[in-house]
N, C-alpha and C positions, 0 to 999 in steps of 0.2 A: 459643089454647085447646088445640089439638092438641099444640103444643110443651110447654105446661105439664103436660098429662096424661102425656106421654112422660117428662118429667123426674121426675114423681112416682114412677114405677115404676123409673127407671134405677138409683137407689142399691140397691134391693132385688135387682134383676137382677145388678148388679155384685157384691153381697155373696154371692149364691148361687154365681155362677161362680167367684169367687175362693176361697171357702171349700172348694169341691169339688175344687180343684186339688191339695190335699195328699193326699187319699185316692186320687185318680185317678193321681197320680204313683206312689204305692206299688203300685197295681194294675198299672201298666205295668212296674214293676221286677220283677215275677214272670216276665217274658218276655225281659228284656234287662238287661245290666249297666248300672249307673247312668250313667256318662259316655257310653256308647254310646247309651242312650235319650235322654239330653239332647242329644247331637250330632244325632240324627235330628230331634228337636223343633226345635232351632235352625235346622237346614238347611231344614226345612219352612217356618218363619216367614220366613227370608231369601228363599226362593223366592216366597212370597206378596207380601212387601214389594217385591221386585224388579219383579214384574208391576205392582203399584200405582204404583211409581215411574215406570215406562215409560208408564203410562196418564195419570197426573196431572201428571207433570213438575214436581214441587214445587221451590222454590228451594233451592239448596245453600248450606252455610256459606261465607262469603266470606273468612274468615281461617284460617290454619293452626292458630292456637290454638283456634278453635272446633271444628275436626276433632279436635284432641288431647283436648279436654274431653269430647266425645262418646265417644271411644274409651276414655278412662279410666273414665267412668261405666259404659259398656257392659261393660268387663272386670270391674269390681267387682260389678255387679249380676248379670250373666249368668254369667260364669265362676266367680267366687268365691261369690256368694250361692247361685245355683242349683246349681252344681257341688257345693259342700259340703253343701247341703241334700239332694241326691239321694244322696250318699255316706252321710249320716246316716240317711236312710230305709233304705238297703240294710243298714246296720249295726243296724237294729232300732228306731230312735226312732219312737215312735207319731206319727201324723199330727197329732192334737190337741196333743200335747206340743210338737212342732216349731212348730206355729202359735202356741202360747202364747209360746214363747221369742222368736219373731219379732215378737210384738206389743209387745215391749219397745223396739223400734227407735225409735218416735217419742219415747219417754222419754229415751233416750240422746242423740238428736239435740237435744232440748230442753235437756239439761244441758251438752252440749259447744258447741253453736252460739253461746251468749252470750259465750263466751270470745273470739270473733272480733269481737264488736260492743261489748263492754263492758257489756252488759246484766246486771243483777243477777239471780242465780238464786234463786228463792223456796224457802223451806223446804218448801213443798208438793211441789215437784218431787222433792226428795230423799226425802220421805215416800212419794211415789208410786212411785219406783224401789224403795224398800225393800219396800213391799207387793207390787210386781210380782215381785221376786226371791223373797220368801217364798211367794207363790202358786206360782211355778215349782217351788220346792223341794218343796212339798207334793205337787204333781202327780207329779213324778219319784219321790218316795219311795213314794207310794201305788201308782203303776204298777209299782214293783219287786216288789210282792206278786203281780202277775199275770204280769209278764215281766221277767226280770233286766235291769237297765240295762246298756247298752253304753258303756264309757268312750270308745271311739273315736267312737261315734255322737254323743255329747254334745260331744266336742271339735269335731267337724265342725259341729254346730249352733251352738256358740259362735262359731267363726270365720265361719260363714255370717252370723250376726248382725253381726259386725264388718264384714263385706263390705258388707252393705246399709246399715249405719250410715255408714260412711266414704263410700260412693257417694252417699248422700243429702246428706251434708255437703258433698261436693265439688260436687254439682249446685247446692246452695244458695248456695255461694260463687262458683262460676265459671260456672254454667250460663247459657245464653242460649236464649231461646225459638226452637225450630226446628220445622219441619213434622213432625208425628208419624211420617209415613212415612219421612222421612230419618233422624230420631232412632232409630227402631226398626231400620231397615235397617243403620245403622252399629253400633248397640248389639248386635244379634243376630249380625252378621257378626264383630265383635270377640270376642263371647262364644264363638262357634263355633271361631274360630282359637285362642282361649285354652285350650280343652279338647281339641282334636284331638290334640296331641302325647301327652297322657296316655292318650287312647283307644287309640292305636297302641302305646304303650309298656307299658301295664299291663292291657289288657282284650283278650278274645278276639274281640270284635265280633260274637259270635253273637246272633242275634235269632230268637225263635220268633214268627212272624207269625200269631198267632191273631186271632179276631174281637175278643176283649177288648183285646188290645194295640193294634189299629188304632183301636178306639173310644176308648181312653185317650189315644192320640196325637192323635186328631182333637179331643178335648175340650181338651187342653192347648194345641194350636196355635190352633184357631179360638175355642174358648170363653174361654181364659185370655189368650193372647198377642194376639189380634186384637180380639175383642168386648169383653172386660173392660177391657183397656187403652184401647180406643177410647171406651168409656163413661166411664171415669175422666177422660180428657182432655176429653170433651164436657161433663161436669159441672163440671169446673174452669173451663172457658171460660164456662159459664152461671152461675158463682158458687155452685155447689151443693157445694163442697168440704167445708163444715162438716157437711153432712148425711152425707157419705161418711165423714168422720172419726168421727162418732158411731156409725155402724154397724160400723166396723172392730173395736170392742170385742166384737162378736158372732162374729168370725171363728173364734177358738179353739173355743168350744163347738159351733158349727155344723160346723166341720171334724171335731171329735171324733164328733159324731152321724153324719156321713156316713161316717166311717171305720168306725164300729160297724156301720152298715147294709151297707156295701160290702165291708169286710174282716174284720168280726168282732172289731175291736179293742175291748177292754173298758176302760172308765174306771170305777174304783171310786167310791163315793159321796164319799170324801174328796178324790178328784181334782177332782170338780165344785166342791167347796168351795174348793180351791186356785185353780181357774179364776176363780171369782167374786172372790176376794181380789185376784188379779192384775188382773182387769178394772177393779176399783175403783181400784187403784193407778195403772194407765195412764190412767184417766179423770181422776184428780186431777192427775197430773203434766202432762197435756197441756191442762188447763184453767186452770192458774195459772202 
């Protein structure tokens, strides 16, 4: 009974923590350069995972190929996806807009993955992707009346989407189930190593250590990288992944609402229409 009650609230807690990460990241970027901020976040997660590893002593991958696959996924998700997302934020892309663009990831995975298995792609998936792209275009266009769009920011967002899509596909094809502490320790370590050269080459590494910055960092490290990911893995193990997938359609509007409350980012009425259109498209594409 206790476990069932806990699982009933887990998807909602995950949704709130995950959605809040977009605006919180933008808040932290007011006090540090994007890759410097991300490097501090990754280093903090690695430190936590290292302590957990020493305490729990989980089993390690047995083959070199398993280490390689963990490293590749870690680089694509942490260095490419998060790195380019933070650069997009720094270039002015709104939190809700970036969340909406990233919501197209399961649609792209659903369109590309069948080419590996010979599975037929339904016309509903193509219609869903079209609706998703139309919704994104409406949001970007309507937001331009409030804040001029940044071409560099949207280029970063596009390649961040490519990074998380390819990382998901790679995990889908080559991934082997590993202990979450090991997977996160390897993934965040590789992610940190992937962005450190850029931090030292292109950024000043200056950080203004305010209370807001520390709070944002703590939220992203503990709330997003530890609790939210831990909840996701727990729900997957408990067979609750379908409920999580259903709630993920709510991430962009909730992220936009949090960004409005936290950062004052305005979403015009037409942008909310675009978000609704995109959400319908993603729902159709991932259900058929």
